[in-house]
C-alpha positions, 0 to 999 in steps of 0.5 A: 465898121458901119455900112455906108449910107445909101443916100450919101457917098463915102466922105471919109477924109473929106475937108470941111471949111468951118465958119467960126473955126479952122477946117475939119477933116472927117476921119471915120464913119460912126453911123448911118441913117435914112437921111444922113451919116455921122462922122468922127472928125477933128479940127486940122490944126488942133491936138488930136486929143482935144480937137475931136468932134462929131459931124452929122452930114445931111443932104441939102433939101430943096428950099421951103420943102418939108425936109428943109423945115425938119432940118431947120427945126432940128437945129433950133430945138437942139440949140435951145436945150444944148446947155443941159449936162446930159444933152449933147452940146451943139456947136454950129451948123454949116448950112450954106454949102452947095450939096450938104448940111453939116451939124457939128456936135461934141463927140462921145467916145463911149458909143450909143446906149444900144451898143452897150446893151447889145454887146455887154451886160454892164447893167445886170444886177447893177442897181446903182448904174441903172438908177444913175443913168435913168435919172440922167435921162429923166433930167434931160427929158424934163429939161427939154419939156420945160423948153417946149421941146419934145423929142419923139424919137427916144430910143437907145440909139439916140442916147450916147455914153461917155468913155467910162460908161457913167454919163449919158447924153441925149442926141438926135432932135431930127423928129422933135417938135414944139407942139404938145399935141402932135398930128403926125402918127407912126413917127419914130421907132415902132418898138418905142411908140405909144399906142396913141402914136401908132393909132392903129384904129385911126380914131385919134386926131392927135396925141400927146408928145409929152406922153409919147416921150414918157412911154418911150422912156418906159421901154428903155427902162425894160431894155436896161433892166432885162436886155429885151423889149417888152413887145414889138409894138404897143397895139392890140394885134401884138400878142405881148401887148395884148396880154399886158393889157389883159393882165397888168402883171404880165411883164413880171411873169415874163421878165426878171423885174422886181415888184417896184420896177413892175409898179413903175412900168405900170405907172408909165404904160397906162391904158388911159393917156391922161393917167400916165405918170409925170416926169417929176413923179417918175424921177422920185419913184426911180430914186425910191426903187431899192432894186430893179431886179428879181432876187435869185430866190424869186427867179428860182420860183418864177415861171420858165419864161422868167428863168430864161430871161434871167440868163441875161443877169448872170453874164459878165458885166464888162465882157462881150455878152452871149447873144440874146435868145432869138424870138421863138415866133418869127411869124409874129415877132420878126426881130433879129438876134442881138449880136455885136457889129450892128449899125449903131446910128448916133444920128437919124436911124432910118433906113426906109420910110415904109415902116413909119408912114406919116400923115401927109395931110398934116401941117408942114411944120409938123410933118416929117418922114417916118423913121424905122429902127433897123435893129432892136433888142429881142422881145419877150416870147412865150410859145404857150402864150401865142398858141393859147391866144391863137386857139382862143381867137379861133374858138371865139370867132366860131362862137360869135358865128353861131350867135353865142350870147356868152363866151368865157374869155380864158387866160391866154395859156389856159387849155381849151376844151369845147362842149356841145350841148345836145338837143333838149326838149322844151318842157324839161326844167332848166335845173335838169339841163346842167350836166353833172360830173359823177364820181368814178365809183358811182357813175352808173348809179348817178347816171341812172338816177339822173335819167329817171328823175329828169325824164318827163312823163309826157312826150313833147310834140314834134314842134317842141322837138324842133326847137333845138339848142346847139351852143358851143361853149368855150370853157377853160378846164382849170381856171373857171370853177365848176359852180361858176360854169354851171351858173353861166350854163343855166343862164344861157339855157334859160335865156335861149329856151 
């Protein structure tokens, strides 16, 4: 059973007087969030099988406050799109009670998409089900955007399913907006925020609400196909996202996704927001996908990270799945291990405002408290990735400190070695300053011949000897060919001397 909300008392068995129908009784708690709780309820004088609804209970805010505007906007926007078959039907709002506001909606007995992902492997190698649910979600989001309603908090917790797990329903419009350009940053759950919404560099004045929803949908695709999140947050200080931006095929090297799925995700996770795919094209590309998963043969030939992630695909489809692997680097990726019995919030899933701080100077209609996702699927991890990146950053900082003009940027997992160029006289030709690699059987002869041919006849002056060169060159031992490295060294030496 979900824990009780810290903001609201336990209202189980409480009676609510409805304006347009008979009284309601709150039967059991379904989920809690930062600003409310959702109860499974039923009309007192109706049959138990037909009179069940979901009631979202929120504390009544002060009049004309920002929270009051947020609740009003949630009711208006949910009503505007409630007619779509894949959006939870909004029945009525009871706002004029002294302490609480009640939102009455249809009840979905299947729970949330997040609970389905974290307790079963129902989507594993089930292309038909994955495609059906994704097309339903795209249709619901497209309908919202056509009515100028932008959700801004898309995630598996806000997607409900029916009892036979064939239909999905979008819910929780508490953070929705009617503005195409949003000025409230860090709004939603950080795993599903677009880079512009996170705004880590504080350079943007606004971001596209439409693109933010499409980005979150891309993360949900990764959740459904692999049972994991692609990254902790879409920021360059996140190792996985930084690796993806350097290599757009990074996800396929870490997750058991097909080439078609990788191309679909690349069209969603674009560095340039203006180049992002639109929903109409996205729907067509989802329909054209043959399979979302790697074949068994591809998995056997893939990287160890892919083979580890592919264990999710071999679990029983409807039984409780084994817990997904806990992230290996808890320092960088502090995410909990997936297990059953989590707090599945069908409403607003915020537990504190500190995780998603908002812009307090924004317009009052656009401002709303931030929301934090309290549970998440584990993200992809690779210990070599983090170690390689840490070494690369350390050596790059050292090279920049020495005013190094050219630094080779290795791949994150490449082994790194440091080469110190000794002091060289100023009058030695640049061609003789490039170190060579003699063969083992001729090392002594090659060394002697190189020394005799490269030593000048005249001894340089002390002032010339004082002009020394000490550069620290970062060179991957396997990924950069020797000839390319030699050319780069020649250019560095000729420019420095």
